[in-house]
C-alpha positions as a Python dict, from the first residue, in 0.01 Angstrom:
ca = {
    (1, 'M'): (0, 0, 0),
    (2, 'G'): (202, 127, 326),
    (3, 'R'): (502, 156, 154),
    (4, 'F'): (311, 354, -163),
    (5, 'A'): (110, 593, 75),
    (6, 'I'): (447, 695, 211),
    (7, 'S'): (636, 760, -125),
    (8, 'L'): (335, 913, -275),
    (9, 'A'): (298, 1141, 79),
    (10, 'A'): (652, 1207, 39),
    (11, 'V'): (660, 1300, -343),
    (12, 'I'): (386, 1516, -266),
    (13, 'G'): (585, 1712, 22),
    (14, 'G'): (876, 1766, -134),
    (15, 'S'): (657, 1887, -473),
    (16, 'L'): (492, 2146, -194),
    (17, 'V'): (810, 2241, -19),
    (18, 'L'): (938, 2332, -364),
    (19, 'L'): (625, 2518, -491),
    (20, 'F'): (626, 2700, -153),
    (21, 'G'): (1010, 2802, -212),
    (22, 'F'): (951, 2918, -598),
    (23, 'L'): (676, 3128, -453),
    (24, 'V'): (899, 3308, -213),
    (25, 'Y'): (1169, 3350, -407),
    (26, 'V'): (915, 3515, -680),
    (27, 'L'): (763, 3750, -422),
    (28, 'F'): (1152, 3851, -298),
    (29, 'A'): (1264, 3872, -650),
    (30, 'S'): (985, 4061, -855),
    (31, 'G'): (1074, 4337, -597),
    (32, 'D'): (1383, 4391, -785),
    (33, 'A'): (1372, 4592, -1134),
    (34, 'S'): (1613, 4364, -1322),
    (35, 'Y'): (1317, 4057, -1242),
    (36, 'W'): (1131, 4247, -1534),
    (37, 'E'): (1383, 4291, -1801),
    (38, 'G'): (1282, 4016, -2016),
    (39, 'D'): (976, 4242, -2011),
    (40, 'I'): (1135, 4547, -2133),
    (41, 'A'): (1380, 4392, -2393),
    (42, 'A'): (1015, 4248, -2525),
    (43, 'F'): (866, 4608, -2591),
    (44, 'E'): (1212, 4682, -2690),
    (45, 'R'): (1187, 4447, -2960),
    (46, 'R'): (885, 4540, -3042),
    (47, 'D'): (939, 4849, -3129),
    (48, 'I'): (1187, 4793, -3333),
    (49, 'S'): (986, 4585, -3603),
    (50, 'N'): (661, 4804, -3527),
    (51, 'P'): (778, 5170, -3420),
    (52, 'P'): (514, 5355, -3217),
    (53, 'E'): (427, 5734, -3261),
    (54, 'K'): (545, 5998, -3121),
    (55, 'G'): (341, 6182, -2885),
    (56, 'A'): (86, 5916, -2770),
    (57, 'V'): (-66, 5882, -2403),
    (58, 'L'): (110, 5640, -2219),
    (59, 'F'): (-1, 5423, -1963),
    (60, 'I'): (269, 5239, -1736),
    (61, 'G'): (191, 5028, -1438),
    (62, 'G'): (182, 4695, -1328),
    (63, 'R'): (-115, 4444, -1348),
    (64, 'D'): (-396, 4664, -1392),
    (65, 'V'): (-190, 4808, -1715),
    (66, 'R'): (-49, 4466, -1848),
    (67, 'H'): (-419, 4281, -1880),
    (68, 'W'): (-591, 4564, -2010),
    (69, 'D'): (-557, 4415, -2376),
    (70, 'T'): (-831, 4614, -2492),
    (71, 'L'): (-716, 4964, -2409),
    (72, 'A'): (-632, 5084, -2769),
    (73, 'A'): (-970, 5032, -2862),
    (74, 'D'): (-1109, 5148, -2530),
    (75, 'M'): (-957, 5484, -2560),
    (76, 'E'): (-1032, 5546, -2914),
    (77, 'P'): (-995, 5809, -3087),
    (78, 'L'): (-717, 5875, -2881),
    (79, 'H'): (-363, 5709, -2940),
    (80, 'V'): (-263, 5497, -2694),
    (81, 'L'): (79, 5291, -2589),
    (82, 'N'): (14, 5039, -2310),
    (83, 'R'): (381, 4958, -2108),
    (84, 'G'): (234, 4755, -1842),
    (85, 'F'): (452, 4453, -1739),
    (86, 'G'): (444, 4236, -1423),
    (87, 'G'): (395, 4326, -1069),
    (88, 'A'): (541, 4643, -1179),
    (89, 'R'): (604, 4860, -805),
    (90, 'M'): (698, 5269, -908),
    (91, 'A'): (1060, 5224, -818),
    (92, 'H'): (1066, 4978, -1128),
    (93, 'L'): (894, 5270, -1364),
    (94, 'T'): (1194, 5488, -1269),
    (95, 'H'): (1426, 5216, -1314),
    (96, 'Y'): (1284, 5207, -1695),
    (97, 'A'): (1174, 5573, -1762),
    (98, 'S'): (1482, 5582, -1999),
    (99, 'R'): (1352, 5274, -2232),
    (100, 'I'): (976, 5256, -2187),
    (101, 'I'): (875, 5638, -2139),
    (102, 'K'): (1154, 5883, -2295),
    (103, 'P'): (1175, 5697, -2655),
    (104, 'Y'): (805, 5793, -2676),
    (105, 'E'): (833, 6174, -2651),
    (106, 'P'): (417, 6079, -2476),
    (107, 'G'): (195, 6355, -2473),
    (108, 'L'): (32, 6234, -2152),
    (109, 'I'): (183, 5928, -1923),
    (110, 'V'): (-54, 5803, -1683),
    (111, 'V'): (48, 5620, -1434),
    (112, 'L'): (-109, 5307, -1233),
    (113, 'A'): (99, 5169, -997),
    (114, 'G'): (142, 5150, -583),
    (115, 'D'): (-47, 4877, -544),
    (116, 'A'): (227, 4625, -592),
    (117, 'D'): (461, 4842, -345),
    (118, 'L'): (197, 4848, -93),
    (119, 'A'): (188, 4428, -105),
    (120, 'D'): (542, 4380, -142),
    (121, 'V'): (641, 4135, 132),
    (122, 'R'): (938, 4346, 254),
    (123, 'G'): (627, 4595, 392),
    (124, 'R'): (613, 4948, 276),
    (125, 'R'): (407, 5230, 426),
    (126, 'P'): (213, 5489, 168),
    (127, 'E'): (457, 5738, 295),
    (128, 'D'): (732, 5491, 117),
    (129, 'V'): (484, 5462, -200),
    (130, 'L'): (489, 5839, -230),
    (131, 'A'): (831, 5929, -177),
    (132, 'R'): (871, 5671, -486),
    (133, 'A'): (639, 5823, -650),
    (134, 'Q'): (829, 6168, -610),
    (135, 'I'): (1156, 6005, -696),
    (136, 'F'): (993, 5893, -1009),
    (137, 'L'): (907, 6262, -1065),
    (138, 'A'): (1231, 6358, -1092),
    (139, 'A'): (1375, 6139, -1298),
    (140, 'I'): (1108, 6147, -1601),
    (141, 'R'): (1192, 6552, -1571),
    (142, 'A'): (1582, 6461, -1522),
    (143, 'H'): (1518, 6283, -1834),
    (144, 'E'): (1369, 6601, -1998),
    (145, 'I'): (1007, 6438, -2010),
    (146, 'K'): (779, 6743, -2016),
    (147, 'A'): (464, 6565, -2046),
    (148, 'P'): (187, 6615, -1780),
    (149, 'V'): (157, 6286, -1551),
    (150, 'L'): (-205, 6129, -1448),
    (151, 'F'): (-157, 5937, -1147),
    (152, 'V'): (-476, 5740, -1100),
    (153, 'S'): (-617, 5617, -736),
    (154, 'I'): (-544, 5261, -648),
    (155, 'P'): (-817, 5060, -672),
    (156, 'P'): (-930, 4780, -417),
    (157, 'A'): (-911, 4469, -457),
    (158, 'P'): (-1168, 4184, -281),
    (159, 'M'): (-885, 4006, -208),
    (160, 'R'): (-702, 4283, -63),
    (161, 'M'): (-939, 4463, 134),
    (162, 'S'): (-743, 4382, 429),
    (163, 'R'): (-482, 4681, 317),
    (164, 'W'): (-780, 4919, 160),
    (165, 'P'): (-674, 5151, 501),
    (166, 'G'): (-376, 5171, 327),
    (167, 'V'): (-444, 5205, -25),
    (168, 'N'): (-681, 5515, 88),
    (169, 'R'): (-420, 5661, 273),
    (170, 'T'): (-171, 5622, -38),
    (171, 'N'): (-463, 5797, -298),
    (172, 'S'): (-497, 6110, -33),
    (173, 'L'): (-82, 6136, -62),
    (174, 'F'): (-136, 6148, -428),
    (175, 'A'): (-407, 6346, -442),
    (176, 'G'): (-164, 6601, -249),
    (177, 'L'): (120, 6533, -466),
    (178, 'A'): (-86, 6695, -749),
    (179, 'A'): (-159, 6951, -553),
    (180, 'E'): (187, 7052, -531),
    (181, 'H'): (343, 7061, -888),
    (182, 'E'): (294, 7181, -1192),
    (183, 'G'): (206, 6939, -1490),
    (184, 'V'): (69, 6619, -1275),
    (185, 'E'): (-267, 6542, -1208),
    (186, 'Y'): (-452, 6296, -1028),
    (187, 'I'): (-787, 6129, -1085),
    (188, 'D'): (-947, 5937, -791),
    (189, 'V'): (-1167, 5610, -944),
    (190, 'T'): (-1299, 5444, -600),
    (191, 'P'): (-1597, 5602, -530),
    (192, 'G'): (-1801, 5405, -807),
    (193, 'L'): (-1610, 5063, -752),
    (194, 'F'): (-1899, 5023, -419),
    (195, 'E'): (-2185, 4996, -346),
    (196, 'E'): (-2390, 5224, -129),
    (197, 'G'): (-2342, 4972, 211),
    (198, 'E'): (-1907, 5072, 130),
    (199, 'E'): (-1891, 4666, -14),
    (200, 'L'): (-1723, 4628, -389),
    (201, 'R'): (-1981, 4643, -651),
    (202, 'S'): (-1985, 4231, -767),
    (203, 'G'): (-1823, 4149, -1161),
    (204, 'L'): (-1603, 4432, -1142),
    (205, 'F'): (-1295, 4176, -1090),
    (206, 'R'): (-1180, 3858, -1192),
    (207, 'W'): (-1179, 3516, -1034),
    (208, 'D'): (-848, 3627, -867),
    (209, 'G'): (-988, 3871, -700),
    (210, 'M'): (-746, 4172, -785),
    (211, 'S'): (-743, 4167, -1144),
    (212, 'F'): (-984, 4397, -1325),
    (213, 'S'): (-1292, 4200, -1553),
    (214, 'E'): (-1409, 4342, -1900),
    (215, 'E'): (-1667, 4526, -1672),
    (216, 'G'): (-1416, 4673, -1450),
    (217, 'Y'): (-1193, 4823, -1754),
    (218, 'D'): (-1498, 4924, -1909),
    (219, 'Y'): (-1583, 5128, -1600),
    (220, 'L'): (-1193, 5240, -1596),
    (221, 'T'): (-1248, 5325, -1946),
    (222, 'R'): (-1564, 5577, -1854),
    (223, 'Q'): (-1389, 5779, -1566),
    (224, 'L'): (-1039, 5833, -1777),
    (225, 'K'): (-1179, 5886, -2114),
    (226, 'P'): (-1286, 6248, -2024),
    (227, 'A'): (-1036, 6344, -1766),
    (228, 'I'): (-759, 6226, -2056),
    (229, 'K'): (-926, 6437, -2281),
    (230, 'D'): (-950, 6740, -2071),
    (231, 'I'): (-575, 6762, -1979),
    (232, 'L'): (-518, 6747, -2355),
    (233, 'K'): (-727, 6981, -2457),
    (234, 'E'): (-551, 7196, -2118),
    (235, 'K'): (-192, 7112, -2170),
    (236, 'N'): (-112, 7406, -2403),
    (237, 'I'): (-246, 7659, -2108),
    (238, 'R'): (-79, 7440, -1848),
    (239, 'R'): (237, 7515, -1979),
    (240, 'K'): (238, 7863, -1967),
    (241, 'K'): (129, 7858, -1598),
    (242, 'S'): (403, 7976, -1370),
    (243, 'P'): (634, 7718, -1213),
    (244, 'G'): (498, 7567, -854),
    (245, 'G'): (87, 7615, -985),
    (246, 'E'): (-115, 7373, -833),
    (247, 'G'): (-178, 7071, -1015),
    (248, 'R'): (-569, 6979, -1039),
    (249, 'R'): (-782, 6687, -895),
    (250, 'H'): (-1026, 6511, -1129),
    (251, 'D'): (-1283, 6394, -895),
    (252, 'T'): (-1532, 6112, -1011),
    (253, 'S'): (-1743, 6117, -738),
    (254, 'D'): (-1999, 6306, -925),
    (255, 'N'): (-2039, 6018, -1149),
    (256, 'R'): (-2046, 5751, -924),
    (257, 'E'): (-2221, 5452, -1087),
    (258, 'T'): (-2442, 5220, -923),
    (259, 'G'): (-2496, 4893, -1078),
    (260, 'G'): (-2419, 4644, -1384),
}
């Protein structure tokens, strides 16, 4: 019995070591853009068999976009396209811009990204995320993608509240970025995610404490859909603005929701 227990303990211990090593590998490897090549290739195969319509509202980013299974129905009658993949960092969106943005000739690009950058095991500061967002904007313009860009604030998450100060700082930098660039918008969706006591509203996140629940996506829809419609309505007017004109910040604080 003793030998069996020792053997079992050795097997369990070895398995845990292997599992830990695998998780460490994933954490580091997922920071490299090539890690997501399979996801991007899958999008391209899907586009061949079912070519998407040009001019859609294109949602790009990581977990929050990838898990938004009801996006098309939630945004009706707007025509939208979901190109969320893995735990995409801002640099990954830049790396794959020629494959997941340019071919679609989008009417608007909605970016939900930055949280994976801040959670990177290598350590990323809010200023690093801003720099990568600036590179992303420069890259898509170099690809002659003229669609306006809407940066959505990085939401807090129950499992990552210790990072909230850095997330909040990054959101402020996104707002400043929009104010400095023509054709760049920012929307802050965070106010309605909190209760009055600055606790996160229950029910908005899944069991993992990081991903939005169905209720959470309902909330995002109510915040984003009016802003997207507004941007599309004013798109032609914005094109006529002189270079260097201010982007706009869409403030949802007046629509703060309080419950269920």
